[in-house]
C-alpha positions in Angstrom: 101.3 101.6 101.1 101.2 102.9 104.7 100.7 100.2 107.3 97.2 100.3 108.5 96.8 100.2 112.3 94.2 98.7 114.3 93.5 96.6 117.3 93.7 93.3 115.7 97.3 92.5 116.5 100.3 92.0 113.9 98.6 89.1 112.1 95.3 91.0 111.7 97.0 94.2 110.6 99.0 92.2 108.0 95.9 90.7 106.8 94.0 94.0 106.5 97.1 95.4 104.6 97.1 92.7 102.1 93.3 93.2 101.5 93.7 96.9 101.0 96.9 96.6 98.7 95.1 94.0 96.6 91.9 96.2 96.5 93.7 99.3 95.5 95.4 97.6 92.7 92.2 95.9 91.3 90.2 99.2 92.0 92.8 101.2 89.6 92.9 98.7 87.0 89.0 97.7 86.9 87.2 100.7 88.7 84.3 100.1 91.4 82.3 97.7 89.2 85.5 95.5 88.6 86.1 95.3 92.3 84.7 92.5 94.2 85.3 90.6 97.4 85.7 87.2 95.6 88.3 88.8 93.2 90.2 90.3 96.2 90.3 86.9 97.9 91.4 85.1 94.6 94.3 87.6 94.2 95.4 88.0 97.9 94.9 84.4 98.8 92.7 85.4 101.7 89.4 83.7 102.5 86.2 85.6 102.2 85.2 85.2 106.0 88.6 86.8 106.9 87.9 89.7 104.4 84.4 90.3 105.8 86.0 90.3 109.4 87.5 93.6 108.3 85.0 95.1 105.7 81.4 94.8 105.5 80.9 94.9 101.9 82.7 96.5 98.9 81.4 100.1 99.5 83.0 99.8 103.1 86.1 98.6 101.6 86.3 101.3 98.9 85.7 104.0 101.7 88.6 102.5 103.7 90.9 103.0 100.8 89.9 106.6 100.1 90.3 107.2 103.9 93.8 105.9 104.1 94.9 107.7 100.9 93.5 111.0 102.2 95.1 110.5 105.7 98.4 109.6 104.1 98.2 112.9 101.9 97.3 115.2 104.8 100.0 113.9 106.8 102.7 114.8 104.1 101.2 118.2 103.6 101.0 118.8 107.4 104.7 119.0 107.9 104.7 122.5 105.9 103.2 124.0 109.0 106.5 123.5 110.5 108.0 126.1 108.3 109.4 129.3 109.6 107.8 131.8 107.5 104.9 131.9 104.9 107.1 131.2 101.9 109.0 128.4 103.4 105.4 126.8 104.3 104.3 127.3 100.7 107.4 125.4 99.4 107.2 122.8 102.0 103.6 122.3 100.9 105.0 121.5 97.4 107.4 119.2 98.8 104.7 117.3 100.7 102.7 117.0 97.5 105.8 115.7 95.5 106.9 113.2 98.0 103.4 111.8 98.6 103.0 111.3 94.8 106.3 109.8 94.2 106.3 107.6 97.6 102.7 106.5 97.2 101.8 106.4 93.6 98.8 104.1 94.0 97.2 106.5 96.7 98.1 109.4 94.5 95.9 107.8 91.7 93.2 107.2 94.3 93.0 111.0 95.4 93.3 112.4 92.1 91.1 109.9 90.4 87.8 110.9 88.2 84.5 110.6 90.3 83.1 108.1 87.9 85.7 105.6 89.2 83.9 105.6 92.4 80.5 104.1 90.7 77.2 105.7 89.7 76.7 107.2 93.1 80.0 108.9 93.6 81.3 109.7 96.9 79.6 110.6 100.1 79.5 114.4 100.7 81.5 114.1 103.8 84.3 112.3 101.9 84.0 114.8 99.2 84.5 117.7 101.7 87.6 115.9 103.1 89.1 115.4 99.4 89.0 119.2 99.6 91.2 119.5 102.3 94.5 119.6 100.5 93.2 122.4 98.1 92.0 124.2 101.2 95.6 123.9 102.5 97.3 125.0 99.6 94.8 128.1 99.4 95.6 129.0 102.9 99.5 128.9 102.5 99.2 131.1 99.2 96.9 133.5 101.2 99.5 133.9 103.9 102.1 134.7 101.3 99.8 137.4 99.8 98.9 139.1 103.3 102.6 139.1 104.0 103.4 140.8 100.6 105.6 137.9 99.4 103.2 137.1 96.5 101.5 139.8 94.4 97.7 140.4 95.1 95.7 137.7 93.5 92.7 135.4 94.2 94.2 132.4 96.4 91.7 130.0 94.9 92.6 130.6 91.4 96.2 130.9 92.3 96.1 127.6 94.0 94.3 126.0 90.9 97.4 127.1 88.8 99.9 125.7 91.1 97.9 122.4 91.4 97.5 122.1 87.6 101.5 122.5 87.3 102.4 120.1 90.0 99.8 117.5 89.0 100.4 117.8 85.3 104.2 117.1 85.9 103.7 114.2 88.3 101.3 112.7 86.0 103.6 112.9 83.0 106.4 111.5 85.0 104.3 108.5 86.6 103.1 107.9 82.8 106.7 107.7 81.3 106.0 110.7 79.2 108.8 112.4 81.1 112.0 110.3 80.8 113.9 110.9 83.7 115.3 109.6 87.1 113.5 110.5 90.2 116.3 113.0 91.0 116.2 114.7 87.7 112.3 114.9 88.0 112.5 116.5 91.4 114.9 119.2 89.9 112.6 119.9 87.0 109.6 119.9 89.3 111.2 122.5 91.6 112.6 124.5 88.6 109.0 124.7 87.2 107.4 125.7 90.6 110.2 128.3 91.1 109.5 130.0 87.7 106.1 130.2 88.9 106.7 131.8 92.3 109.2 134.3 90.8 106.7 135.5 88.3 104.2 135.9 91.3 106.5 138.2 93.4 105.3 141.9 93.8 106.8 144.1 91.1 108.6 147.4 92.1 106.2 150.2 91.6 103.0 148.3 91.2 100.7 148.4 94.1 99.6 144.9 95.6 
């Protein structure tokens, strides 16, 4: 889990990180209803007053978890902007997605969790809009490739859902143990699958795009 920053100094930062790490684990196991400040204190060994110095209430803590996860996710994807051309940027987007999911499995579960995990009220609209950022980022990379004639003419939104479904499906199967492979073997499978897709999306000779 990325080390949270903050103005509280090393000790305060370590305390906040322990709170967040414990909260993420409980949240993924029990959902919003099963998360409580008392349970976090019991499992982390941090007193209630210390927890409340960092977070007003459970809702504030859950929002902090989501924001940390989304920040980490977008940081991984943003590296793709350093690619020298549209196709390289598209491939680097897939790389960022893969590395984020494998290196931050708990955060990956958070950003792909079903809405009902966050309670009856769901998430605020501003958080929902931020959750859509990775999808928009992928759409932009695909749109670049289409405009440059590197991918056949298609709807970027629909196409991005196809890429996302393949990536997420493979990663979920790997995380659940349904795909029996080492990390290196899985990465080879992941790239081979995406390459098949990208090869099939290339413009065909004699077919107008």
